Each structure stands twice: as structure tokens, then as C-alpha cells.
C-alpha atoms as a printed R data frame, in Angstrom:
    type eleno elety resid chain resno       x       y      z
1   ATOM     1    CA   MET     A     1 -72.398 -19.711 10.515
2   ATOM     2    CA   GLY     A     2 -69.682 -21.048 13.164
3   ATOM     3    CA   ALA     A     3 -71.504 -23.871 13.742
4   ATOM     4    CA   GLN     A     4 -71.587 -24.904 10.257
5   ATOM     5    CA   LYS     A     5 -67.751 -24.094  9.501
6   ATOM     6    CA   SER     A     6 -67.259 -26.574 12.358
7   ATOM     7    CA   LEU     A     7 -69.301 -28.766 10.689
8   ATOM     8    CA   THR     A     8 -67.906 -28.681  7.385
9   ATOM     9    CA   VAL     A     9 -64.397 -29.231  8.752
10  ATOM    10    CA   CYS     A    10 -65.138 -32.055 10.771
11  ATOM    11    CA   LEU     A    11 -66.948 -33.693  7.527
12  ATOM    12    CA   PHE     A    12 -63.585 -32.962  5.660
13  ATOM    13    CA   PHE     A    13 -61.395 -35.173  8.276
14  ATOM    14    CA   PHE     A    14 -63.569 -37.933  8.215
15  ATOM    15    CA   SER     A    15 -63.598 -38.000  4.528
16  ATOM    16    CA   THR     A    16 -60.009 -37.231  3.882
17  ATOM    17    CA   CYS     A    17 -58.031 -39.229  6.730
18  ATOM    18    CA   TYR     A    18 -56.374 -41.407  4.437
19  ATOM    19    CA   SER     A    19 -55.513 -38.634  1.621
20  ATOM    20    CA   LEU     A    20 -54.008 -36.593  4.970
21  ATOM    21    CA   SER     A    21 -52.229 -39.867  5.622
22  ATOM    22    CA   ARG     A    22 -50.931 -40.272  2.220
23  ATOM    23    CA   PHE     A    23 -49.628 -36.994  1.634
24  ATOM    24    CA   CYS     A    24 -48.602 -35.382  4.687
25  ATOM    25    CA   SER     A    25 -46.086 -38.168  5.762
26  ATOM    26    CA   LYS     A    26 -44.279 -35.349  7.788
27  ATOM    27    CA   LEU     A    27 -47.199 -33.933  9.744
28  ATOM    28    CA   LYS     A    28 -46.243 -33.052 13.213
29  ATOM    29    CA   HIS     A    29 -48.907 -31.308 14.700
30  ATOM    30    CA   LEU     A    30 -52.904 -31.942 13.887
31  ATOM    31    CA   ASP     A    31 -55.594 -30.580 15.979
32  ATOM    32    CA   LEU     A    32 -59.078 -32.224 15.471
33  ATOM    33    CA   THR     A    33 -61.081 -30.724 18.176
34  ATOM    34    CA   SER     A    34 -64.816 -31.239 18.539
35  ATOM    35    CA   CYS     A    35 -64.575 -33.084 15.303
36  ATOM    36    CA   VAL     A    36 -66.964 -35.658 16.477
37  ATOM    37    CA   SER     A    37 -67.038 -37.284 12.777
38  ATOM    38    CA   ILE     A    38 -63.829 -38.887 13.470
39  ATOM    39    CA   THR     A    39 -64.047 -42.425 14.452
40  ATOM    40    CA   ASN     A    40 -61.503 -45.470 14.655
41  ATOM    41    CA   SER     A    41 -60.758 -45.743 11.276
42  ATOM    42    CA   SER     A    42 -60.236 -42.179 11.140
43  ATOM    43    CA   LEU     A    43 -57.423 -42.766 13.674
44  ATOM    44    CA   LYS     A    44 -56.270 -46.064 11.647
45  ATOM    45    CA   GLY     A    45 -55.676 -44.087  8.436
46  ATOM    46    CA   ILE     A    46 -53.820 -41.318 10.144
47  ATOM    47    CA   SER     A    47 -51.455 -43.730 11.803
48  ATOM    48    CA   GLU     A    48 -50.920 -45.551  8.430
49  ATOM    49    CA   GLY     A    49 -48.870 -42.563  6.781
50  ATOM    50    CA   CYS     A    50 -48.299 -39.758  9.120
51  ATOM    51    CA   ARG     A    51 -45.882 -41.348 11.271
52  ATOM    52    CA   ASN     A    52 -44.001 -38.426 12.344
53  ATOM    53    CA   LEU     A    53 -46.898 -37.208 14.287
54  ATOM    54    CA   GLU     A    54 -45.776 -35.528 17.426
55  ATOM    55    CA   TYR     A    55 -48.608 -33.593 18.983
56  ATOM    56    CA   LEU     A    56 -52.610 -34.260 18.395
57  ATOM    57    CA   ASN     A    57 -55.351 -33.410 20.213
58  ATOM    58    CA   LEU     A    58 -58.799 -35.531 19.664
59  ATOM    59    CA   SER     A    59 -60.749 -33.877 22.033
60  ATOM    60    CA   TRP     A    60 -64.196 -34.267 22.688
61  ATOM    61    CA   CYS     A    61 -64.147 -36.706 19.857
62  ATOM    62    CA   ASP     A    62 -66.536 -38.794 21.347
63  ATOM    63    CA   GLN     A    63 -66.772 -41.609 18.881
64  ATOM    64    CA   ILE     A    64 -63.299 -43.077 19.685
65  ATOM    65    CA   THR     A    65 -62.726 -46.111 21.752
66  ATOM    66    CA   LYS     A    66 -59.664 -48.141 22.366
67  ATOM    67    CA   ASP     A    67 -59.326 -49.650 19.386
68  ATOM    68    CA   GLY     A    68 -58.636 -46.270 17.525
69  ATOM    69    CA   ILE     A    69 -56.491 -45.743 19.678
70  ATOM    70    CA   GLU     A    70 -54.381 -49.109 19.547
71  ATOM    71    CA   ALA     A    71 -54.190 -48.437 15.546
72  ATOM    72    CA   LEU     A    72 -53.278 -44.846 16.298
73  ATOM    73    CA   VAL     A    73 -50.019 -45.499 18.335
74  ATOM    74    CA   ARG     A    74 -48.975 -48.308 16.654
75  ATOM    75    CA   GLY     A    75 -48.015 -45.904 13.952
76  ATOM    76    CA   CYS     A    76 -47.477 -42.877 15.800
77  ATOM    77    CA   ARG     A    77 -44.953 -44.125 18.106
78  ATOM    78    CA   GLY     A    78 -43.397 -40.478 18.087
79  ATOM    79    CA   LEU     A    79 -45.878 -38.816 19.976
80  ATOM    80    CA   LYS     A    80 -44.943 -36.178 22.657
81  ATOM    81    CA   ALA     A    81 -48.502 -34.652 23.207
82  ATOM    82    CA   LEU     A    82 -51.932 -36.574 23.218
83  ATOM    83    CA   LEU     A    83 -55.398 -34.530 24.192
84  ATOM    84    CA   LEU     A    84 -58.184 -36.720 24.766
85  ATOM    85    CA   ARG     A    85 -60.277 -34.403 26.791
86  ATOM    86    CA   GLY     A    86 -63.729 -35.487 26.561
87  ATOM    87    CA   CYS     A    87 -63.605 -38.487 24.923
88  ATOM    88    CA   THR     A    88 -66.004 -40.410 27.013
89  ATOM    89    CA   GLN     A    89 -65.504 -44.243 25.768
90  ATOM    90    CA   LEU     A    90 -62.100 -44.515 26.481
91  ATOM    91    CA   GLU     A    91 -61.332 -47.010 29.357
92  ATOM    92    CA   ASP     A    92 -58.428 -48.197 31.240
93  ATOM    93    CA   GLU     A    93 -57.276 -50.716 28.230
94  ATOM    94    CA   ALA     A    94 -56.656 -47.690 25.840
95  ATOM    95    CA   LEU     A    95 -54.031 -46.491 28.326
96  ATOM    96    CA   LYS     A    96 -52.634 -49.977 28.313
97  ATOM    97    CA   HIS     A    97 -52.090 -49.562 24.295
98  ATOM    98    CA   ILE     A    98 -50.344 -45.900 24.762
99  ATOM    99    CA   GLN     A    99 -48.117 -47.158 27.518
100 ATOM   100    CA   ASN     A   100 -46.856 -50.082 25.039
101 ATOM   101    CA   TYR     A   101 -46.045 -47.528 22.375
102 ATOM   102    CA   CYS     A   102 -45.502 -44.203 23.251
103 ATOM   103    CA   HIS     A   103 -42.973 -44.089 25.678
104 ATOM   104    CA   GLU     A   104 -41.639 -40.491 24.155
105 ATOM   105    CA   LEU     A   105 -44.956 -39.224 25.788
106 ATOM   106    CA   VAL     A   106 -44.504 -36.038 27.683
107 ATOM   107    CA   SER     A   107 -48.265 -34.332 28.003
108 ATOM   108    CA   LEU     A   108 -51.413 -36.492 28.373
109 ATOM   109    CA   ASN     A   109 -54.933 -34.806 28.853
110 ATOM   110    CA   LEU     A   110 -57.655 -37.270 30.249
111 ATOM   111    CA   GLN     A   111 -60.125 -34.728 31.373
112 ATOM   112    CA   SER     A   112 -63.449 -35.635 31.581
113 ATOM   113    CA   CYS     A   113 -62.520 -39.155 30.628
114 ATOM   114    CA   SER     A   114 -64.515 -40.873 33.655
115 ATOM   115    CA   ARG     A   115 -64.120 -44.464 33.055
116 ATOM   116    CA   ILE     A   116 -60.434 -44.364 33.606
117 ATOM   117    CA   THR     A   117 -59.301 -45.662 36.941
118 ATOM   118    CA   ASP     A   118 -56.263 -45.950 38.909
119 ATOM   119    CA   GLU     A   119 -55.345 -49.239 36.769
120 ATOM   120    CA   GLY     A   120 -54.987 -47.128 33.672
121 ATOM   121    CA   VAL     A   121 -52.831 -44.298 35.706
122 ATOM   122    CA   VAL     A   122 -50.986 -46.746 36.696
123 ATOM   123    CA   GLN     A   123 -50.132 -48.571 33.457
124 ATOM   124    CA   ILE     A   124 -49.333 -45.237 32.178
125 ATOM   125    CA   CYS     A   125 -47.151 -43.915 34.608
126 ATOM   126    CA   ARG     A   126 -45.208 -47.374 34.358
127 ATOM   127    CA   GLY     A   127 -44.523 -46.776 30.301
128 ATOM   128    CA   CYS     A   128 -44.227 -42.931 30.337
129 ATOM   129    CA   HIS     A   129 -41.204 -41.701 32.486
130 ATOM   130    CA   ARG     A   130 -40.775 -38.738 30.451
131 ATOM   131    CA   LEU     A   131 -44.733 -37.222 31.691
132 ATOM   132    CA   GLN     A   132 -44.057 -33.882 32.413
133 ATOM   133    CA   ALA     A   133 -48.244 -32.893 32.284
134 ATOM   134    CA   LEU     A   134 -50.514 -35.066 33.242
135 ATOM   135    CA   CYS     A   135 -54.591 -33.834 33.437
136 ATOM   136    CA   LEU     A   136 -56.781 -36.087 35.220
137 ATOM   137    CA   SER     A   137 -59.846 -33.561 36.436
138 ATOM   138    CA   GLY     A   138 -63.108 -35.090 36.302
139 ATOM   139    CA   CYS     A   139 -62.013 -38.911 36.447
140 ATOM   140    CA   SER     A   140 -63.560 -39.238 39.493
141 ATOM   141    CA   ASN     A   141 -62.725 -43.271 40.072
142 ATOM   142    CA   LEU     A   142 -58.771 -42.436 40.795
143 ATOM   143    CA   THR     A   143 -57.604 -42.768 44.254
144 ATOM   144    CA   ASP     A   144 -54.095 -42.322 45.953
145 ATOM   145    CA   ALA     A   145 -52.801 -45.529 43.601
146 ATOM   146    CA   SER     A   146 -52.924 -43.397 40.495
147 ATOM   147    CA   LEU     A   147 -50.603 -40.507 42.601
148 ATOM   148    CA   THR     A   148 -48.259 -43.267 44.072
149 ATOM   149    CA   ALA     A   149 -47.737 -44.811 40.580
150 ATOM   150    CA   LEU     A   150 -46.582 -40.895 39.622
151 ATOM   151    CA   ALA     A   151 -44.865 -40.634 42.076
152 ATOM   152    CA   LEU     A   152 -43.121 -43.424 41.883
153 ATOM   153    CA   ASN     A   153 -42.769 -43.212 37.923
154 ATOM   154    CA   CYS     A   154 -42.809 -39.696 36.767
155 ATOM   155    CA   PRO     A   155 -40.213 -37.490 38.294
156 ATOM   156    CA   ARG     A   156 -40.273 -35.119 35.616
157 ATOM   157    CA   LEU     A   157 -43.880 -34.244 36.291
158 ATOM   158    CA   GLN     A   158 -44.428 -30.585 36.265
159 ATOM   159    CA   ILE     A   159 -48.265 -29.904 35.922
160 ATOM   160    CA   LEU     A   160 -51.213 -31.456 37.425
161 ATOM   161    CA   GLU     A   161 -54.540 -31.302 37.047
162 ATOM   162    CA   ALA     A   162 -56.747 -33.458 39.265
163 ATOM   163    CA   ALA     A   163 -59.935 -30.949 39.600
164 ATOM   164    CA   ARG     A   164 -63.029 -33.136 41.083
165 ATOM   165    CA   CYS     A   165 -60.876 -35.911 42.239
166 ATOM   166    CA   SER     A   166 -62.475 -36.224 45.627
167 ATOM   167    CA   HIS     A   167 -60.937 -39.661 46.827
168 ATOM   168    CA   LEU     A   168 -57.275 -38.295 46.748
169 ATOM   169    CA   THR     A   169 -56.224 -37.687 50.189
170 ATOM   170    CA   ASP     A   170 -53.031 -36.203 52.331
171 ATOM   171    CA   ALA     A   171 -51.409 -39.619 51.840
172 ATOM   172    CA   GLY     A   172 -50.594 -39.474 47.810
173 ATOM   173    CA   PHE     A   173 -49.860 -35.906 47.802
174 ATOM   174    CA   THR     A   174 -47.293 -36.611 50.549
175 ATOM   175    CA   LEU     A   175 -45.842 -39.142 48.472
176 ATOM   176    CA   LEU     A   176 -46.057 -37.118 44.947
177 ATOM   177    CA   ALA     A   177 -44.218 -34.051 46.582
178 ATOM   178    CA   ARG     A   178 -41.518 -35.987 48.209
179 ATOM   179    CA   ASN     A   179 -40.867 -37.619 44.475
180 ATOM   180    CA   CYS     A   180 -41.846 -34.981 42.104
181 ATOM   181    CA   HIS     A   181 -39.796 -31.820 43.003
182 ATOM   182    CA   ASP     A   182 -40.086 -29.744 39.700
183 ATOM   183    CA   LEU     A   183 -43.723 -29.295 40.395
184 ATOM   184    CA   GLU     A   184 -44.960 -25.790 38.731
185 ATOM   185    CA   LYS     A   185 -48.994 -26.170 38.413
186 ATOM   186    CA   MET     A   186 -51.245 -27.722 40.391
187 ATOM   187    CA   ASP     A   187 -55.583 -27.786 40.017
188 ATOM   188    CA   LEU     A   188 -56.491 -29.504 43.305
189 ATOM   189    CA   GLU     A   189 -59.861 -28.190 42.883
190 ATOM   190    CA   GLU     A   190 -62.944 -30.305 44.784
191 ATOM   191    CA   CYS     A   191 -60.000 -32.588 46.359
192 ATOM   192    CA   ILE     A   192 -62.369 -32.353 49.229
193 ATOM   193    CA   LEU     A   193 -60.227 -34.600 51.683
194 ATOM   194    CA   ILE     A   194 -57.008 -32.689 51.564
195 ATOM   195    CA   THR     A   195 -56.091 -30.671 54.411
196 ATOM   196    CA   ASP     A   196 -52.909 -28.124 55.719
197 ATOM   197    CA   SER     A   197 -50.784 -31.487 55.525
198 ATOM   198    CA   THR     A   198 -50.973 -31.175 51.850
199 ATOM   199    CA   LEU     A   199 -49.763 -28.041 51.761
200 ATOM   200    CA   ILE     A   200 -46.724 -28.511 53.980
201 ATOM   201    CA   GLN     A   201 -45.609 -31.310 52.091
202 ATOM   202    CA   LEU     A   202 -45.827 -28.916 48.547
203 ATOM   203    CA   SER     A   203 -44.192 -26.203 50.770
204 ATOM   204    CA   ILE     A   204 -41.219 -28.543 51.929
205 ATOM   205    CA   HIS     A   205 -40.610 -30.288 48.508
206 ATOM   206    CA   CYS     A   206 -41.792 -28.501 45.677
207 ATOM   207    CA   PRO     A   207 -39.811 -25.061 45.589
208 ATOM   208    CA   LYS     A   208 -40.529 -24.702 42.000
209 ATOM   209    CA   LEU     A   209 -44.657 -24.125 42.363
210 ATOM   210    CA   GLN     A   210 -46.190 -21.233 40.310
211 ATOM   211    CA   ALA     A   211 -50.094 -21.914 40.076
212 ATOM   212    CA   LEU     A   212 -52.115 -24.106 42.572
213 ATOM   213    CA   SER     A   213 -55.579 -24.196 42.951
214 ATOM   214    CA   LEU     A   214 -57.246 -25.335 46.355
215 ATOM   215    CA   SER     A   215 -61.123 -24.366 45.388
216 ATOM   216    CA   HIS     A   216 -63.299 -26.188 47.534
217 ATOM   217    CA   CYS     A   217 -61.010 -27.742 49.662
218 ATOM   218    CA   GLU     A   218 -63.007 -26.864 52.782
219 ATOM   219    CA   LEU     A   219 -60.182 -28.585 55.379
220 ATOM   220    CA   ILE     A   220 -57.734 -26.039 54.341
221 ATOM   221    CA   THR     A   221 -56.735 -23.522 57.082
222 ATOM   222    CA   ASP     A   222 -54.971 -20.238 57.526
223 ATOM   223    CA   ASP     A   223 -52.205 -22.567 58.990
224 ATOM   224    CA   GLY     A   224 -51.720 -24.317 55.875
225 ATOM   225    CA   ILE     A   225 -51.332 -20.556 54.113
226 ATOM   226    CA   LEU     A   226 -48.884 -20.171 56.265
227 ATOM   227    CA   HIS     A   227 -46.353 -22.992 55.365
228 ATOM   228    CA   LEU     A   228 -47.024 -22.312 52.011
229 ATOM   229    CA   SER     A   229 -46.011 -18.437 51.912
230 ATOM   230    CA   ASN     A   230 -43.377 -19.154 53.858
231 ATOM   231    CA   SER     A   231 -41.498 -21.498 51.755
232 ATOM   232    CA   THR     A   232 -39.241 -20.938 49.076
233 ATOM   233    CA   CYS     A   233 -42.312 -21.218 46.008
234 ATOM   234    CA   GLY     A   234 -44.119 -18.787 48.301
235 ATOM   235    CA   HIS     A   235 -41.290 -16.339 48.583
236 ATOM   236    CA   GLU     A   236 -40.123 -16.151 44.968
237 ATOM   237    CA   ARG     A   237 -42.149 -18.529 42.612
238 ATOM   238    CA   LEU     A   238 -45.871 -18.565 43.586
239 ATOM   239    CA   ARG     A   239 -47.802 -16.183 41.016
240 ATOM   240    CA   VAL     A   240 -51.308 -17.715 41.309
241 ATOM   241    CA   LEU     A   241 -53.547 -19.399 44.033
242 ATOM   242    CA   GLU     A   242 -57.332 -20.022 44.106
243 ATOM   243    CA   LEU     A   243 -59.061 -20.271 47.311
244 ATOM   244    CA   ASP     A   244 -62.593 -19.985 46.551
245 ATOM   245    CA   ASN     A   245 -64.898 -21.842 48.690
246 ATOM   246    CA   CYS     A   246 -62.135 -22.527 51.636
247 ATOM   247    CA   LEU     A   247 -64.678 -21.726 54.070
248 ATOM   248    CA   LEU     A   248 -61.962 -22.135 57.224
249 ATOM   249    CA   ILE     A   249 -59.572 -19.192 55.024
250 ATOM   250    CA   THR     A   250 -59.764 -15.726 57.132
251 ATOM   251    CA   ASP     A   251 -57.775 -12.070 56.960
252 ATOM   252    CA   VAL     A   252 -55.204 -14.098 58.876
253 ATOM   253    CA   ALA     A   253 -54.419 -16.004 55.691
254 ATOM   254    CA   LEU     A   254 -53.804 -12.851 53.461
255 ATOM   255    CA   GLU     A   255 -51.365 -11.735 55.931
256 ATOM   256    CA   HIS     A   256 -49.622 -14.952 55.665
257 ATOM   257    CA   LEU     A   257 -49.700 -14.240 52.124
258 ATOM   258    CA   GLU     A   258 -47.971 -10.778 52.165
259 ATOM   259    CA   ASN     A   259 -44.640 -12.504 52.057
260 ATOM   260    CA   CYS     A   260 -45.330 -13.854 48.467
261 ATOM   261    CA   ARG     A   261 -43.979 -10.815 46.551
262 ATOM   262    CA   GLY     A   262 -44.450 -12.312 43.373
263 ATOM   263    CA   LEU     A   263 -48.100 -13.326 43.622
264 ATOM   264    CA   GLU     A   264 -50.223 -11.919 40.835
265 ATOM   265    CA   ARG     A   265 -53.839 -13.228 41.346
266 ATOM   266    CA   LEU     A   266 -55.828 -14.310 44.443
267 ATOM   267    CA   GLU     A   267 -59.498 -15.835 44.061
268 ATOM   268    CA   LEU     A   268 -61.286 -15.585 47.260
269 ATOM   269    CA   TYR     A   269 -64.786 -15.858 45.863
270 ATOM   270    CA   ASP     A   270 -67.256 -17.038 48.507
271 ATOM   271    CA   CYS     A   271 -64.506 -17.215 51.282
272 ATOM   272    CA   GLN     A   272 -66.839 -15.885 53.993
273 ATOM   273    CA   GLN     A   273 -64.717 -15.079 56.965
274 ATOM   274    CA   VAL     A   274 -62.571 -12.938 54.394
275 ATOM   275    CA   THR     A   275 -63.665  -9.366 54.840
276 ATOM   276    CA   ARG     A   276 -62.797  -6.424 52.396
277 ATOM   277    CA   ALA     A   277 -60.500  -4.703 55.204
278 ATOM   278    CA   GLY     A   278 -58.097  -7.608 55.216
279 ATOM   279    CA   ILE     A   279 -57.935  -7.695 51.328
280 ATOM   280    CA   LYS     A   280 -57.266  -3.697 51.471
281 ATOM   281    CA   ARG     A   281 -54.502  -4.386 53.958
282 ATOM   282    CA   MET     A   282 -53.165  -7.489 51.904
283 ATOM   283    CA   ARG     A   283 -52.722  -4.704 48.672
284 ATOM   284    CA   ALA     A   284 -51.498  -2.326 50.480
285 ATOM   285    CA   GLN     A   285 -48.591  -4.198 50.886
286 ATOM   286    CA   LEU     A   286 -48.761  -6.044 47.459
287 ATOM   287    CA   PRO     A   287 -50.588  -3.248 45.354
288 ATOM   288    CA   HIS     A   288 -49.726  -5.236 42.116
289 ATOM   289    CA   VAL     A   289 -51.608  -8.389 42.851
290 ATOM   290    CA   LYS     A   290 -55.471  -8.893 41.174
291 ATOM   291    CA   VAL     A   291 -57.887 -10.118 43.956
292 ATOM   292    CA   HIS     A   292 -61.275 -11.666 42.919
293 ATOM   293    CA   ALA     A   293 -63.962 -11.741 45.536
294 ATOM   294    CA   TYR     A   294 -67.242 -11.957 45.993
295 ATOM   295    CA   PHE     A   295 -69.277 -10.103 48.839
296 ATOM   296    CA   ALA     A   296 -73.292 -11.081 49.632
297 ATOM   297    CA   PRO     A   297 -75.473  -7.844 50.057
298 ATOM   298    CA   VAL     A   298 -76.370  -7.024 53.508
299 ATOM   299    CA   THR     A   299 -79.813  -8.870 54.453
300 ATOM   300    CA   PRO     A   300 -82.110  -5.405 54.728
301 ATOM   301    CA   PRO     A   301 -84.146  -5.405 58.179
302 ATOM   302    CA   THR     A   302 -87.469  -6.915 58.350
303 ATOM   303    CA   ALA     A   303 -90.261  -3.774 57.677
304 ATOM   304    CA   VAL     A   304 -92.130  -2.511 60.700
305 ATOM   305    CA   GLY     A   305 -94.773  -4.999 61.116
306 ATOM   306    CA   GLY     A   306 -93.375  -7.924 59.564
307 ATOM   307    CA   SER     A   307 -95.136  -7.411 56.297
308 ATOM   308    CA   GLY     A   308 -92.339  -6.860 54.484
309 ATOM   309    CA   GLN     A   309 -90.417  -9.356 52.079
310 ATOM   310    CA   ARG     A   310 -86.767 -10.637 53.725
311 ATOM   311    CA   LEU     A   311 -84.470 -11.735 50.834
312 ATOM   312    CA   CYS     A   312 -81.401 -13.790 51.546
313 ATOM   313    CA   ARG     A   313 -78.007 -12.321 51.411
314 ATOM   314    CA   CYS     A   314 -77.352 -14.011 48.206
315 ATOM   315    CA   CYS     A   315 -79.970 -11.357 46.541
316 ATOM   316    CA   VAL     A   316 -79.675  -8.195 44.828
317 ATOM   317    CA   ILE     A   317 -82.130  -5.857 45.546
318 ATOM   318    CA   LEU     A   318 -82.812  -3.900 42.875
């Protein structure tokens, strides 16, 4: 029933975008998420009449190309939020069109737009200086050149999501931290090249940081957590910290985090050097914090005579 309803909505928008444009000229907020029938022609229709549009969500409308984006932004120049998650046909030229016309843009989501490169991000940064939130997660071609462009052009940036951007390094995040002091949320999951140096720079220059994901950043150590927890953001602002699969993190890091009195949630899945005892000691100091962790069951001993089956640590014995 849900799938049928979704399909009906998608077909409705495909066949009536021009009517929407004609009769809803004051429309400001439009969400077309997963309406897979939306095409470049649909966006052209919207752009011709909905020129007051400020928020548009086109996530997972995977037929859209640069031509549709060009038609859209030529007519809707007041867009402040544009969500393009999963629009997999978009390339750098689409971002060039956004740069040329959407100077009021404050939020842009490009999650899983895997064809985007540094060239496109640089263009966006040069044209959209008011940008406050940018999602680049899954844009795996990006390098520190994108972070440099953000640092030099977008000083108001508050949210950066760059999960699975595995070419980003400490050098790029250092420049970003030194120029974007309003950062509040960062998702750096699987930015596998960053080290404690990034945490040191964030600790010094980003006092408003509230949520930080470092999952699968396997070079992060207890020393980086020490700097974070002793900083202004650690003492006053930090609410969420995700450290899943940070294999060098130990109970010492949990002792440092006792300084983060406002911490509300801590993710520790597959942190193999963290113990139940360490978590218990930390929660004695921070009873309100929610800690999510996983401890594999103990490997059972080999049966006498060697005939019993031996299970790995990840197996649950029933």
C-alpha cells in the first residue's frame, strides 16, 4: 500500500509540474524525495512559475542531470536549501550552474553524488559564500582541495558531512578548522587518513563543536581525545561523539571524556581495547551519558580430545 501511494505521488508530480508552476507561484517549500519520475522537464516547469522557492528536496530523483539543474536555478534564484542526495547523474557542471545563480544558498546536500570532484566543490564555494551546511558524504573523489576551498570561501560553515571521503587529510582539516570557527557538527566517518592532528586543530579553533563522528578513523588515539576533552568545546558544547572501530582507543580515552560534562551519547562499537570496566567508571562520573558498545562473546575452550567445534569471537553460542 505504501509503495502504491509513493508511485501515485511520483506520477502526479510528473504530470502536473507545469500546473504546480502555474497555480502555486508563492510556493516556498517543496519536497520531492524519491519521486523517480521527476525529470529535467519537470524542473523546467517548476522554475518557470515557482520563482519564490526557497527549499527544494530532490533526493533520489535519479533522472535529473545538469540540464535540469540549470533550468531550475535560472528561475529559482532565491533557493536557500537544495537537497540532491542520490542524484547520481550529477557532475561538476551542475554545481557550476548552482554557483552562477544561487548566491543565497545556505544548505546543500550532495550525498552519494559520486561523480562530483574537487572542481565542482571549488565552484560552489566561490559562488555561495553564505553556505552553512554542506553534505559531501560518499563523494569519494574529493581531496583536500575541496576543504581548502571551503576554508577560504565559506567562513559561516556550521555543518560538514564528509563520511567516506577517504582522500581527505589532516592538512585539509587543519586549514578548515583555522578558518571556520562556527563548526557545530562534523561527520568524518571513514576519513581514514586523519590523525590526532585534526582533533588538536578542532579543539583549538572550533569552540562550538557539538557533534563529531570519527567512526572508522583508525589512526585516532587517546591523545587526540585528550585534546578534545580539555578544549572549550569539550567542556561546554560536545554532546555526541562517535568512535566506532577506532581500534587505538582505550579506557584512557574514557577517563579523558569525563571532562565533557555535557556529553549525551558516546558510540564505541568494535573499540576492542575499551572494556566494560572502563565504561562503568566513566558512567559513574557521567551518569546521564548513553554509551553504545558491543563486546564479542568469549571464545569457548576446545573440547577435551579436540573433537568439539571452536567458534570465533563474533559468534553467539545458542
